[in-house]
C-alpha positions, -999 to 999 in steps of 0.1 A, spaced: 93 -77 294 90 -91 259 83 -125 251 106 -129 222 138 -139 238 127 -151 272 156 -169 290 183 -151 268 203 -120 272 191 -106 239 166 -79 240 141 -70 212 141 -34 205 116 -17 179 128 14 164 102 37 148 112 61 123 99 79 92 118 93 63 146 66 61 157 78 26 170 111 43 206 114 55 198 124 91 176 92 97 201 70 78 230 82 103 207 71 132 200 37 117 237 32 109 246 41 144 221 18 161 231 -11 139 268 -5 147 261 -5 185 234 -32 187 258 -61 193 275 -43 222 241 -42 241 228 -77 229 201 -57 212 181 -71 183 167 -44 163 133 -44 143 129 -12 125 94 -1 116 99 25 89 82 47 65 97 64 34 77 95 37 95 121 60 66 143 66 38 121 79 12 150 85 -19 136 71 -33 130 35 -39 96 18 -3 88 10 8 95 45 -20 74 59 -7 44 37 29 50 50 19 52 86 0 19 86 33 2 92 33 13 127 0 -7 134 22 -38 129 40 -35 160 33 -63 184 41 -48 218 40 -83 236 71 -93 218 91 -63 226 115 -53 254 119 -17 245 112 10 219 133 38 205 110 63 188 125 89 166 96 110 173 105 142 155 105 123 121 70 112 126 49 145 124 16 129 132 9 134 169 -19 108 168 6 81 155 30 91 183 3 89 210 -9 56 199 26 41 200 34 55 233 0 45 247 1 9 235 37 6 248 27 19 282 -3 -4 284 21 -34 276 47 -23 300 73 -16 274 97 14 281 99 40 253 129 63 248 120 91 224 145 112 204 139 149 196 102 151 207 91 147 243 62 126 251 45 123 283 52 89 301 84 83 279 121 87 286 129 118 263 161 126 249 159 163 239 184 184 220 198 218 231 185 235 201 181 268 221 219 267 231 232 258 196 209 281 178 219 310 203 257 304 195 249 305 158 229 336 159 253 353 183 281 343 160 263 361 131 253 392 150 281 398 175 311 383 157 304 393 121 281 422 130 257 416 102 231 443 102 203 432 80 195 395 90 166 374 80 153 341 93 141 311 72 121 288 96 107 253 91 72 245 95 48 271 111 38 260 147 63 232 146 80 231 181 117 228 171 111 254 143 93 278 165 120 274 192 147 283 168 128 313 156 122 323 193 160 323 199 166 343 167 142 369 181 158 370 215 193 374 205 185 400 179 164 421 204 193 417 230 215 433 204 191 460 198 180 447 165 143 449 159 126 419 140 100 428 117 75 404 100 90 406 66 124 393 81 108 361 89 101 333 62 91 296 63 108 270 41 91 239 57 125 222 62 130 212 27 143 226 -7 109 227 -23 96 250 3 126 272 4 130 278 -33 100 302 -36 111 320 -5 146 326 -21 130 335 -55 112 364 -38 143 375 -18 165 373 -49 140 394 -69 147 425 -47 170 453 -55 206 448 -45 203 475 -17 173 457 -3 190 424 0 199 411 36 233 408 48 229 374 62 202 345 61 200 323 93 182 290 83 166 266 107 183 236 90 210 227 64 186 217 36 172 252 35 206 269 39 221 250 10 191 258 -11 194 294 -2 232 293 -12 224 278 -46 196 302 -53 218 333 -42 246 320 -65 223 314 -94 209 350 -91 245 364 -92 250 369 -55 281 358 -37 282 339 -6 294 352 19 305 383 3 271 396 -6 249 374 16 262 352 44 243 320 52 241 296 82 223 263 86 217 237 113 219 199 116 255 193 102 246 170 73 273 156 50 264 179 21 273 209 44 308 197 48 315 192 12 294 223 -2 313 252 -17 315 274 3 314 250 34 283 257 55 283 272 90 261 250 110 255 231 142 264 193 144 248 167 166 267 137 179 246 109 165 265 81 179 265 97 214 227 101 211 222 65 201 245 53 229 225 74 254 192 59 244 207 24 244 222 31 279 188 43 292 172 12 280 198 -11 294 197 7 328 159 1 328 163 -35 319 187 -39 349 161 -23 372 178 10 375 162 45 371 165 70 343 156 107 342 125 115 322 144 140 302 180 138 290 197 168 273 220 165 245 242 193 231 252 205 197 286 216 184 286 249 163 309 245 132 320 278 117 324 274 80 330 296 48 294 306 43 295 331 69 329 345 61 351 323 86 380 303 77 369 266 78 392 246 100 376 213 92 392 186 70 368 180 43 367 148 22 390 148 -9 370 165 -36 379 141 -62 371 112 -40 338 128 -30 328 135 -66 339 100 -77 318 87 -50 287 107 -61 290 98 -97 294 60 -86 262 63 -67 245 82 -97 254 54 -121 243 27 -97 209 45 -92 205 47 -129 211 9 -134 188 3 -105 160 24 -120 164 3 -152 161 -30 -131 130 -16 -115 115 -8 -149 123 -43 -160 106 -58 -131 75 -36 -135 73 -46 -172 76 -82 -163 51 -82 -135 25 -61 -156 20 -92 -178 8 -114 -150 -27 -127 -146 -25 -138 -110 -7 -132 -76 10 -166 -78 24 -158 -113 36 -123 -100 53 -140 -71 71 -164 -95 82 -136 -118 92 -114 -89 119 -140 -76 147 -133 -101 142 -95 -98 149 -96 -59 186 -99 -68 186 -61 -75 182 -56 -37 216 -55 -18 201 -75 10 208 -111 23 172 -117 33 140 -102 22 103 -109 26 74 -97 4 42 -99 26 8 -93 12 -27 -90 30 -47 -122 29 -69 -125 -3 -54 -93 -17 -62 -105 -53 -91 -129 -56 -124 -132 -72 -154 -120 -53 -186 -140 -56 -210 -111 -59 -208 -78 -79 -214 -58 -48 -182 -73 -32 -162 -55 -59 -181 -22 -57 -175 -22 -19 -138 -30 -23 -127 6 -32 -145 20 1 -136 -5 27 -109 -31 18 -72 -30 21 -67 0 44 -49 -21 72 -31 -54 75 -53 -86 78 -51 -110 107 -34 -136 84 -7 -125 60 9 -142 31 47 -141 23 44 -144 -13 83 -145 -17 110 -150 9 145 -147 -3 177 -158 14 209 -155 -7 199 -169 -40 173 -192 -27 135 -183 -27 104 -197 -11 68 -189 -18 34 -188 -2 43 -188 34 12 -181 55 16 -165 89 -2 -144 116 2 -106 115 11 -108 152 42 -128 142 53 -99 119 73 -123 98 76 -161 97 102 -174 121 110 -139 133 130 -151 164 152 -173 143 159 -145 117 166 -120 144 191 -141 162 208 -147 128 208 -113 114 202 -88 144 187 -61 122 156 -63 102 138 -34 85 99 -34 78 86 -9 53 51 -5 39 36 -15 6 6 7 -4 -9 29 -31 -22 61 -13 -42 49 18 -48 14 4 -26 -10 22 -12 -39 2 13 -54 27 48 -47 37 83 -58 27 112 -65 51 149 -69 47 181 -74 67 200 -43 71 237 -39 67 251 -3 69 268 10 39 251 -16 16 214 -7 17 204 25 -1 170 34 13 161 56 -17 164 26 -39 144 5 -17 117 32 -18 117 30 -56 115 -8 -55 87 -7 -30 66 20 -47 71 1 -80 60 -32 -67 30 -16 -49 18 1 -79 23 -32 -100 4 -53 -75 -24 -27 -73 -26 -29 -110 -29 -66 -110 -57 -63 -83 -74 -37 -105 -71 -58 -136 -87 -88 -118 -115 -68 -105 -122 -52 -138 -122 -85 -155 -145 -100 -128 -167 -69 -132 -170 -73 -170 -178 -110 -164 -205 -101 -138 -220 -74 -161 -219 -99 -189 -236 -126 -166 -263 -100 -158 -270 -93 -196 -271 -131 -205 -285 -148 -176 -319 -147 -158 -316 -131 -124 -345 -153 -108 -332 -187 -120 -295 -182 -129 -300 -198 -162 -295 -182 -197 -321 -155 -206 -333 -149 -242 -301 -129 -252 -278 -155 -237 -297 -182 -254 -295 -170 -289 -259 -159 -285 -251 -197 -275 -274 -212 -300 -259 -192 -328 -225 -202 -319 -234 -239 -315 -253 -239 -348 -224 -224 -367 -200 -250 -352 -226 -278 -360 -228 -266 -396 -190 -268 -399 -189 -303 -384 -220 -316 -403 -238 -324 -370 -274 -326 -360 -289 -303 -334 -319 -305 -310 -340 -276 -301 -368 -279 -276 -394 -253 -265 -409 -258 -230 -438 -238 -216 -450 -240 -180 -488 -250 -177 -511 -228 -156 -484 -204 -143 -510 -175 -144 -535 -197 -124 -509 -203 -97 -499 -166 -95 -534 -154 -93 -546 -180 -68 -516 -185 -45 -495 -155 -52 -464 -145 -72 -439 -161 -46 -455 -195 -54 -452 -188 -91 -415 -179 -87 -409 -211 -67 -425 -230 -97 -404 -212 -122 -373 -219 -103 -380 -255 -101 -386 -257 -138 -352 -240 -144 -334 -265 -120 -352 -295 -137 -344 -284 -172 -307 -279 -161 -307 -314 -146 -319 -331 -176 -296 -311 -200 -265 -324 -182 -234 -313 -200 -245 -319 -236 -273 -293 -238 -281 -259 -223 -313 -243 -213 -328 -207 -210 -357 -189 -196 -370 -169 -226 -400 -151 -209 -422 -155 -179 -431 -191 -182 -413 -199 -215 -381 -220 -217 -358 -231 -245 -334 -261 -246 -307 -268 -273 -276 -289 -278 -257 -313 -299 -269 -348 -287 -283 -379 -301 -318 -383 -315 -326 -409 -289 -314 -386 -260 -335 -358 -274 -366 -378 -277 -362 -390 -241 -360 -355 -227 -397 -350 -221 -399 -385 -203 -371 -375 -179 -384 -340 -173 -418 -354 -166 -403 -378 -140 -389 -348 -122 -421 -330 -122 -440 -360 -110 -417 -364 -80 -419 -327 -71 -457 -328 -73 -458 -360 -50 -438 -345 -23 -445 -307 -24 -477 -308 -5 -491 -280 -26 -528 -275 -33 -519 -274 -71 -499 -295 -95 -472 -280 -118 -469 -292 -154 -454 -282 -188 -458 -286 -224 -429 -295 -247 -422 -294 -284 -389 -306 -300 -372 -304 -333 -342 -327 -342 -326 -318 -375 -293 -315 -395 -277 -280 -390 -275 -264 -424 -267 -229 -438 -301 -233 -457 -321 -239 -424 -313 -209 -400 -315 -217 -362 -345 -191 -358 -366 -215 -379 -357 -244 -357 -370 -223 -328 -401 -215 -346 -407 -252 -354 -401 -262 -318 -426 -235 -306 -452 -248 -330 -448 -283 -317 -450 -271 -282 -482 -251 -288 -498 -283 -303 -491 -302 -271 -503 -273 -249 -537 -273 -267 -540 -311 -259 -532 -303 -222 -559 -277 -221 -585 -302 -232 -577 -322 -200 -603 -315 -174 -591 -304 -140 -555 -306 -149 -546 -280 -123 -563 -286 -90 
């Protein structure tokens, strides 16, 4: 069993679920939280906001959150498998749990090796279809399914065909549609149906879930058709909107609390050493509403109260959006991750949570040393979580802490302490498309956390942090490119362009201040002879030494540059005495190098210097010309020295 609460009655249960902003998933989460204390379960939810994790870059970024699970800490897992559509992710979770000896209870999607709670879709759908066919005797019935080849969707379609055939109704291909379980997929289906002539309209539409059924009702009514007088509609799932819709929806309702209790009972039995069947069947209750023509016997919420609640949520959402926009604007001005963390702290009060953590991958925003590091970043970095993580902000109540480093395997700093205090923690991803930024976690209290608001917060924070990273990389890229255009690649000192840029700036400042300036021209002696006799690698070595020697003699008061192959320039504001000592100090470095190098040749240089008052009447280019002329005079003297290179 898990290592988190050894020696205690408490058990750590991971709950894996996708689409937590959807009503059905929220009811499960609320039910688990309400029952956890009865079982001494501490719940750690690994969640994504995307309800259809079926591939693509956004889904890849969402599903990364499940890679955070540390199975060694866990006692059990509840896997809301039908919410996670990616079979590879499901197989990965189940496989890793089996290897760690952690029991997994799945809900609504059987997986080999797990304890599977399955729903009696067939029985509930059969009752619904028989109700429409046998009790209402609708003749022209069409079916709106979910996702093609999706097991629950195909099973409901199979039941529809079976009941229709048992009643002597032939099902033609044009009677079958797919709405993909959501309004956006159902709307084009309904547009085609509503475009028919009235005599070609169906008597009834049987939908594979409530979201599609409610969309069908709205589209029919918008097109001038009455529900159920012209077209009857039924759904499946029993969501809250179905109860309060006008007309109320005929549907099938699942006992969410009963399902969660069954899952928890199964885990507790396993913890106590008992046995649990591999498959547990849960039934649905068919609810006949007004959308099929029945008299609704339910007791709906008071309509005024319901409308008031909806408008309260609407106003709260509008206020929350404004807060998120304010946060985004504030963080967009940041130049570093630490500044962003500081500015983020006051904005976290918008979250209705007692504790929250903003965790970012290690070195998310930093300066790469080489240009190629940046160019590789877009292809390789940030897709998964790093071994070390950084909690840039931890908030508890009104107090905040920053920059808490921890290991990814810990999931959160001091996780055991916080779970014992709060019992329920939700972990959700921070990412932009498939690029992982980190994750944020928060304590959950049913009725106080609006997941769609947390999704808005998470998405905005992710985009803002990604923008900060991009700005940092762009700035660094510009600096690196600027470096390439102004610096010599072999020696790292300034090149001709960089030298004259810096000289012109220095000269203008010297004119303004009335200061003198020194300009020196340095030319290596015999570089061609070294290249021709001992090779260009030896010549490069001599060039690099000269550059390093010049930089050492320049110190902080002067700067040097490689102007050409063996040509160097030096300039700076310095005293005349220092400038006149330059050649002597440089010669000392050359002598030392020649003495210890063991080469079959000696290296040398020629130098010319000009020291003059900076003046608008004396352009800096003239000083360079004068220094060159002085250097060539010395070079001629050196050439007269017999055997200088040997």
